[in-house]
N, C-alpha and C positions, 0 to 999 in steps of 0.2 A: 264700185257698189259693195256694201258691208255683207261680209258673211253673214248669214246665218245665226241672230242671235248675237250676234255683234252689235253696238251702234255707229254710227258713223264718225270716221276722225274727226276729232277738233281742227286738222291741220284739214283737213279734203272740202269740211262742210264751209260756207261761204255768206256771210251777211255782205247783202249789196245796200250800201247808203246810197240815196237818191238826194242833193242836197242843190236846189232851187233860190236866184232870184228873177221874179218873175215880174216885170212893168206891168201895172193897173191903172196908167194913166186914163184911159176912155172903158166905154162900157165895148168894144171887139177884143183888147187884150182881158180886162178882166172874166171877159168869157172864156179865153183862150186858158188863161191861169184857173178858173175851176174848170175845164175839158180836161186840163193835166193834172189837176190834183184827184178828180175823177176817176182817171184814166192809172194813176197810182195805187190808190184803195181797189180799185177792180183787181186789179195785179195780184193783189194782196200783201201790198205794204200798207205798215204800219207806220202811224207819225212818233218821231222821238221826241221831235218839239216841231215848230214853226220851219217849213220849209224846209225841215229833215225829215222823210220817209227813211225804213229800214224793214228790210227780204231776208228771210234764210232762204238760204238754198242748197241743200245736201249734195251737191257735186259740183263739181264744174264744169259740166252740159247743162246744169240747170241754172248757174249763174249766167251764162252765155245766155243761154233763150230768154231770160229775165232783162240783160244787158238790151237783147233785140228787141223785143217787146216797147221797152220804154223808149229807146230810139225812133219806134214808129208812135210812139203817142206825143214827139219834144213839140212844143210849139211853135210858133214861128220867129218869135221873139225873146231875148232872154238869155239867161245864164244856168244852164244845167250841168252838174258833175256827178259823175255815177265813181263812186268807192266800194272798193269789196273788200271786206278783211277776213280773217279766219274766223271760227266761233271761237277760238281761244283769248285772241286778240282783243274780238268783241264781248268777249264774259271779263276781260281785265278793266274795260271801260269804270269810270268812277263816274258817278252821276247825284247830283246833289240838288236837294228841294230845299232852296235858304239854304244851310248851314248843314241841315240833314243829310246826313247820309242815305241811297235809296239801292237796292241790289239792279246790276245789269236786268235786261229782260232778256227771261229763256228763250230758248228757241220753241217750235210749235212742236205736237208729239205727232212723232213719225208712225206711218200705217206702214207697215214692211207686209208684205204679199210674199206667201212661201210658196 
């Protein structure tokens, strides 16, 4: 836990990336895809691009809780990968829209209770 008045460490805070490739060949599979995507959004994930979602976790404990929540929402078929990177690593990501660079997403504002 960060000390009073100090932000979370860029090496302690993590971004959890959920990357998935789910089949949508029939109605039931499309429903499973929709339920999984909705679960990610309910958990607070943001879409980086199609089938790639990210969530900021300010501690290893929060990261593990988030991973368990995603595991509970897994669809019966398809492939889902969870990857955690430090806030520092995430901030070094290069993003381009066409040939124009764009800055990486910022962590959400943190509420610190004293």
